[in-house]
C-alpha positions in Angstrom: -19.6 -8.5 2.2 -17.4 -11.4 2.7 -14.1 -12.0 1.0 -14.1 -12.7 -2.7 -14.8 -16.3 -3.8 -14.8 -15.8 -7.6 -11.3 -17.2 -8.4 -11.1 -19.8 -5.6 -11.7 -23.5 -5.8 -14.6 -25.1 -3.9 -14.1 -26.1 -0.3 -12.2 -29.4 0.0 -14.0 -31.2 2.8 -10.9 -33.4 3.4 -9.3 -30.3 4.9 -11.8 -30.2 7.8 -10.0 -31.5 10.8 -11.5 -32.3 14.2 -10.1 -30.7 17.3 -7.4 -33.1 18.2 -6.3 -33.5 14.6 -6.0 -29.8 14.1 -4.0 -29.5 17.4 -1.6 -32.1 15.9 -1.4 -30.1 12.6 -0.5 -26.9 14.4 2.1 -28.7 16.5 3.8 -30.0 13.3 4.1 -26.5 12.0 1.0 -26.0 9.9 -1.1 -22.9 9.9 -4.8 -23.3 10.6 -8.2 -21.6 10.2 -10.8 -21.5 13.0 -13.8 -19.4 14.1 -13.7 -16.6 16.7 -16.4 -14.4 18.1 -15.3 -11.5 15.8 -13.9 -12.8 12.6 -12.4 -16.1 11.5 -8.7 -16.5 12.4 -5.7 -17.6 10.5 -3.2 -19.0 13.1 0.0 -20.9 13.8 2.3 -21.5 16.7 4.0 -18.2 17.8 7.6 -19.0 16.7 6.4 -20.0 13.3 4.5 -16.7 12.8 6.5 -15.7 9.7 4.3 -18.0 7.6 1.2 -15.9 8.3 2.6 -12.8 6.6 3.4 -14.9 3.6 0.0 -16.6 3.5 -1.8 -13.2 3.8 0.6 -11.4 1.4 0.7 -8.9 4.2 3.5 -6.3 4.9 5.8 -7.7 7.6 5.7 -4.4 9.5 2.0 -5.1 10.5 2.1 -7.1 13.8 0.1 -10.2 14.6 -2.0 -10.9 17.7 -1.3 -13.5 20.4 -4.6 -15.3 21.1 -5.1 -17.7 24.0 -7.5 -19.2 26.5 -5.7 -18.3 29.7 -5.3 -14.6 30.5 -2.3 -15.3 32.8 -0.5 -17.3 30.1 -1.0 -14.4 27.7 0.3 -11.9 30.1 3.3 -14.0 30.9 4.2 -14.0 27.2 4.9 -10.3 27.5 8.1 -11.1 29.4 7.9 -7.8 31.4 6.5 -7.0 34.8 2.7 -7.0 34.7 0.9 -3.9 35.9 -2.3 -4.2 37.9 -4.0 -2.0 35.3 -3.3 -4.5 32.6 -4.6 -7.5 34.5 -7.7 -5.6 35.7 -8.6 -4.6 32.1 -8.0 -8.2 30.8 -10.1 -9.8 33.5 -12.9 -7.3 33.0 -13.2 -7.9 29.3 -11.9 -11.4 28.5 -13.1 -13.6 27.1 -14.4 -11.0 24.6 -13.8 -8.8 21.6 -11.0 -6.6 23.2 -7.4 -6.8 22.1 -4.9 -5.3 24.5 -1.6 -4.0 23.1 0.9 -4.0 25.9 4.7 -3.4 26.3 6.6 -6.6 25.6 10.0 -8.1 24.9 11.4 -11.5 24.3 11.0 -14.2 21.6 7.3 -14.3 21.3 7.0 -10.5 21.0 9.7 -10.4 18.4 8.1 -13.3 16.4 4.8 -11.5 16.2 6.0 -7.9 16.1 9.6 -7.9 14.7 11.5 -4.9 15.9 8.6 -3.7 18.0 8.3 -3.3 21.8 4.6 -4.3 22.2 2.3 -7.3 21.7 -1.4 -7.5 21.1 -3.3 -10.1 23.3 -6.8 -11.5 23.2 -9.0 -14.2 24.7 -11.9 -14.8 22.4 -15.4 -15.7 23.7 -16.1 -18.3 20.9 -16.3 -21.8 22.6 -14.8 -23.6 19.6 -11.8 -21.2 19.6 -11.3 -21.6 23.3 -11.4 -25.4 23.1 -8.7 -25.3 20.5 -6.6 -22.7 22.4 -6.8 -24.7 25.7 -5.1 -27.6 23.9 -2.5 -25.6 21.8 -1.7 -22.8 24.2 -1.4 -19.3 22.8 -1.3 -18.9 19.0 -0.2 -16.2 16.6 -3.3 -15.0 14.8 -4.6 -12.6 12.2 -7.9 -12.3 10.4 -8.5 -14.9 7.8 -8.4 -12.8 4.6 -5.7 -11.9 2.1 -4.3 -8.5 2.8 -6.3 -5.8 1.2 -9.3 -8.1 0.6 -12.6 -7.9 2.5 -12.9 -9.9 5.7 -13.9 -13.5 5.4 -17.0 -14.3 7.5 -17.4 -18.1 7.2 -15.5 -21.3 7.0 -16.2 -21.6 3.3 -14.9 -18.1 2.6 -11.8 -18.6 4.8 -11.0 -21.9 3.1 -11.3 -20.5 -0.4 -9.0 -17.6 0.6 -6.4 -20.1 1.9 -6.8 -23.3 -0.1 -3.8 -25.1 1.4 -4.6 -24.4 5.1 -6.6 -26.9 7.2 -9.6 -25.7 9.1 -11.4 -26.7 12.3 -14.4 -29.0 11.9 -17.2 -29.6 12.1 -19.2 -27.1 10.0 -21.0 -24.8 10.2 -18.9 -22.6 12.4 -20.6 -20.4 15.0 -21.7 -17.1 13.4 -19.1 -14.4 13.8 -19.9 -10.8 14.7 -18.3 -9.7 11.4 -16.5 -6.8 13.2 -13.0 -6.8 14.4 -12.1 -6.5 18.1 -11.6 -3.2 19.8 -7.8 -2.5 20.1 -6.7 -0.8 23.2 -3.1 0.1 23.9 -1.2 1.1 27.0 0.5 4.4 26.2 3.9 5.7 27.2 2.1 8.2 29.5 0.7 5.3 31.5 -2.9 5.4 30.2 -5.1 3.6 27.7 -5.5 4.7 24.1 -8.1 3.3 21.6 -6.2 2.3 18.5 -9.2 0.9 16.7 -12.9 1.0 17.7 -14.6 -2.4 17.4 -17.1 -4.8 18.7 -16.6 -3.8 22.4 -15.8 -0.4 23.9 -14.6 -0.3 27.5 -16.2 2.3 29.8 -14.6 5.2 31.6 -11.8 3.0 32.8 -10.3 3.2 29.3 
């Protein structure tokens, strides 16, 4: 079931922005809604990520994900030396429904995971998302639903959950899988740990 629509106003078509317009809105500080291969995303520029917790009414101790189109750009955002294991896993499964949680430091990590020492990264396989991310660079992202509510699955549901946020046109969006990404973390013991099963499960290398 998608997110609740009973108390939300109808979709305002004037909030549908084409690709270049939405890039400009994000650059000016706005949040945005766009499709991915798993679930629709609520996003903004990384150093403005604080607004996503407010929009979602989500506890600030729950980290956000850095989503991008270029694996090397995402890995660079960790601001730590990159292990060959991390790059190999990323290149094996990206673009795709796998989020890698890796050791991180610096301003981007602190903006998306305040007080933490890790950062979740993903390259989606949705062409519309990749086209946007190629122009914006990496974005802070989270699923497009109010905290505690069921996941939104469509542009219409996402827009009704966040009536002040512009969304990527045109409609309809590509169909989402309806399941969140698998979340795989690099543990302190130097191995992979599955934090959340999801749409993709790595093989024995995990």
